C-alpha positions as CSV (number, residue, x, y, z in Angstrom):
1,M,51.4,-33.1,45.6
2,H,52.7,-36.6,45.9
3,L,55.8,-38.6,46.5
4,Y,56.5,-41.2,43.9
5,E,58.8,-44.0,43.9
6,I,60.3,-45.0,40.6
7,N,62.1,-48.3,40.0
8,S,64.1,-48.8,36.9
9,S,65.3,-52.4,36.3
10,G,68.7,-53.0,37.9
11,D,69.0,-49.3,39.4
12,H,68.3,-48.0,42.8
13,L,64.9,-46.4,43.7
14,V,64.4,-42.8,42.6
15,H,61.9,-40.6,44.6
16,V,60.1,-37.8,42.8
17,V,57.9,-35.1,44.2
18,A,55.2,-34.2,41.6
19,H,51.5,-33.2,41.2
20,S,50.8,-36.4,39.1
21,P,52.3,-39.8,38.0
22,Q,52.8,-38.2,34.5
23,E,54.7,-35.2,35.9
24,A,56.8,-37.7,37.9
25,V,57.6,-39.6,34.7
26,D,58.4,-36.5,32.9
27,L,60.8,-35.2,35.7
28,F,62.5,-38.6,36.0
29,V,63.0,-39.0,32.3
30,T,64.4,-35.5,32.1
31,W,66.6,-36.0,35.2
32,S,67.8,-39.4,33.8
33,A,68.7,-38.0,30.4
34,A,70.7,-34.9,31.9
35,N,72.6,-37.7,33.9
36,D,73.2,-39.7,30.7
37,R,71.0,-42.5,31.8
38,V,68.5,-44.1,29.5
39,H,66.0,-46.5,31.0
40,S,64.1,-48.8,28.8
41,S,61.4,-49.6,31.5
42,F,60.6,-48.4,35.0
43,T,57.7,-48.6,37.3
44,V,56.1,-45.6,39.2
45,D,54.3,-46.0,42.6
46,D,52.6,-43.5,44.9
47,L,54.6,-43.6,48.1
48,P,52.3,-42.6,50.9
49,I,54.1,-40.1,53.2
50,D,52.7,-41.7,56.3
51,T,55.0,-44.7,55.7
52,L,58.1,-42.4,56.2
53,R,59.8,-42.0,59.5
54,P,58.4,-38.9,61.4
55,E,61.2,-36.6,60.5
56,Q,61.1,-37.7,56.8
57,H,57.3,-37.1,56.8
58,E,57.5,-33.6,58.1
59,Q,60.2,-32.7,55.6
60,V,58.2,-34.0,52.7
61,R,55.0,-32.3,53.9
62,R,56.8,-29.0,54.0
63,A,58.0,-29.5,50.4
64,F,54.5,-30.2,49.5
65,S,53.4,-26.9,51.1
66,A,56.1,-25.0,49.3
67,G,55.1,-26.4,45.8
68,L,58.5,-28.0,45.4
69,V,58.7,-30.6,42.5
70,G,61.7,-32.7,41.5
71,I,63.8,-35.5,42.4
72,A,64.0,-36.2,46.0
73,H,67.2,-37.6,47.8
74,F,67.2,-38.7,51.4
75,D,70.5,-38.5,53.4
76,E,70.6,-39.6,56.9
77,E,72.8,-36.7,58.0
78,I,71.0,-33.8,56.2
79,G,67.5,-35.2,55.4
80,W,65.6,-34.7,52.1
81,T,67.2,-32.6,49.4
82,F,65.5,-31.7,46.1
83,S,66.8,-31.4,42.6
84,P,64.5,-29.1,40.7
85,P,63.6,-29.9,37.2
86,I,66.0,-28.7,34.6
87,W,63.1,-26.9,32.9
88,Q,60.3,-25.2,34.5
89,P,57.2,-24.1,32.4
90,L,56.4,-20.6,32.9
91,G,53.1,-19.5,34.5
92,D,50.8,-16.9,33.0
93,E,52.2,-14.2,35.3
94,E,55.8,-15.0,34.2
95,M,55.2,-14.8,30.3
96,P,56.9,-11.8,28.8
97,H,54.5,-9.3,27.3
98,L,55.0,-8.7,23.6
99,S,54.9,-5.4,21.9
100,S,53.3,-5.1,18.4
101,R,56.7,-5.6,16.8
102,G,57.0,-9.1,18.6
103,G,59.8,-8.3,21.1
104,A,59.6,-8.4,24.9
105,V,58.6,-5.3,26.7
């Protein structure tokens, strides 16, 4: 897991917790579209968590451990909050079993 910083021209920085830069881009684009924002260009940078303040560092490490992905926001009063992705791919264990007639069992 990584913390990424996405900078779109003219907007504020957005932080994304993701497994890879591509996943961070996908999450950011989906989140932006859901919020009626379209970005013609943006940059994605890996943000080392050791550059965060100690209390921020610990919260992000716990998110990594929990496997959280999504848009991350920091608030001085409550710390980091995460907006999970609007879509979440199903893992193999979550796929419905299909009967011979094609319906879920």
